[in-house]
GUVOTOR-513791 format. One line per 3 residues: number of its first residue (from 0); for each residue x, y, z of C-alpha. Coordinates in pm, whole numbers. Layout:
REM GUVOTOR-513791
NUM	X Y Z | ...
This chain:
REM GUVOTOR-513791
0	-1966 -1243 9384 | -2286 -1130 9556 | -2615 -1274 9487
3	-2928 -1059 9417 | -3110 -1176 9719 | -2828 -1106 9962
6	-2823 -736 9843 | -2994 -471 10026 | -3291 -270 9882
9	-3081 10 9804 | -2802 -178 9631 | -3078 -348 9413
12	-3234 -16 9318 | -2892 132 9239 | -2808 -159 9005
15	-3164 -136 8835 | -3092 234 8786 | -2767 157 8632
18	-2902 -121 8412 | -3163 126 8296 | -2903 390 8218
21	-2690 125 8025 | -2991 27 7818 | -3062 390 7736
24	-2701 442 7652 | -2692 139 7412 | -3024 251 7252
27	-2864 590 7191 | -2546 451 7047 | -2696 202 6828
30	-3019 358 6710 | -3071 723 6779 | -2722 855 6701
33	-2675 680 6361 | -3031 781 6261 | -2977 1147 6345
36	-2643 1138 6142 | -2811 995 5848 | -3084 1279 5861
39	-2822 1533 5889 | -2617 1392 5599 | -2932 1385 5387
42	-3027 1739 5485 | -2672 1858 5385 | -2688 1665 5056
45	-3039 1840 4991 | -2876 2178 5068 | -2594 2114 4831
48	-2822 2015 4551 | -3029 2330 4608 | -2725 2542 4581
51	-2611 2354 4264 | -2959 2397 4116 | -2964 2776 4197
54	-2607 2811 4050 | -2712 2633 3739 | -3021 2845 3708
57	-2838 3175 3739 | -2576 3036 3477 | -2862 2954 3243
60	-3000 3303 3299 | -2659 3459 3234 | -2591 3254 2926
63	-2928 3226 2754 | -2778 3184 2404 | -2975 2934 2185
66	-2760 2639 2065 | -2812 2527 1717 | -2972 2196 1655
69	-2807 1990 1382 | -2823 1647 1235 | -2544 1410 1177
72	-2433 1537 834 | -2440 1904 948 | -2227 1817 1244
75	-1981 1611 1040 | -1939 1889 797 | -1922 2149 1070
78	-1643 1966 1258 | -1445 1881 937 | -1467 2249 831
81	-1356 2366 1186 | -1073 2124 1197 | -940 2198 843
84	-936 2576 904 | -810 2608 1250 | -480 2545 1424
87	-550 2176 1386 | -509 2148 1016 | -139 2024 1051
90	-258 1723 1274 | -413 1451 1074 | -763 1318 1229
93	-1008 1067 1147 | -1379 1158 1157 | -1677 911 1104
96	-2028 840 1197 | -2012 535 1396 | -2407 495 1462
99	-2718 664 1464 | -2671 1002 1621 | -2295 936 1699
102	-1981 1063 1556 | -1628 944 1623 | -1340 1194 1615
105	-982 1053 1660 | -627 1217 1664 | -300 1046 1687
108	-158 1383 1833 | -336 1691 1891 | -260 2009 2128
111	-467 1952 2419 | -530 2310 2524 | -619 2421 2184
114	-863 2124 2134 | -1034 2192 2462 | -1084 2563 2358
117	-1216 2446 2031 | -1440 2184 2193 | -1589 2448 2427
120	-1661 2687 2141 | -1834 2407 1952 | -2051 2311 2258
123	-2158 2687 2313 | -2282 2701 1944 | -2419 2348 1869
126	-2632 2121 2075 | -2406 1822 2112 | -2270 1631 2408
129	-1987 1375 2464 | -2074 1011 2506 | -1700 903 2545
132	-1382 1098 2583 | -1034 943 2593 | -715 1153 2607
135	-370 975 2648 | -36 1138 2698 | 215 1124 2421
138	586 1162 2437 | 553 1534 2344 | 439 1754 2626
141	113 1933 2547 | 15 1672 2282 | -244 1398 2346
144	-374 1107 2155 | -752 1163 2154 | -1071 984 2096
147	-1413 1163 2118 | -1765 1031 2057 | -2010 1299 2003
150	-2383 1222 2088 | -2664 1453 1929 | -2912 1547 2188
153	-3218 1370 2057 | -3035 1037 2077 | -2990 1035 2448
156	-3104 708 2613
């Protein structure tokens, strides 16, 4: 192994230059590169959020229909009327108000596709959101055990 003092001036400068390059490489790998990747990721997320916002804005402009604002009793009667007069009348359900601005709807079995179509129709006409949604498979294909908690919009936390 060579000692620093026994090296020639040229070898010492070469090692100093290599040390400087090594320090720059370590700084690049440990600091600059992760920093630039984080900035690029944030810029990409910002672009995605802008695109989502523009899509939502165009969807709102295309579908400007005003949804009706209802209270708990109106929503209870509307849901009960819909379920009693639609394809679901042969499926027993349980409907109750579980708390302020919350309504629980449960089915032991219900056709999944038909229920989703009804739910979409309800959400396009009435201002309501889902607080909780649970759909479990049953032994019969196409039927699910369902539990839905509706939340009226003025009750959002």
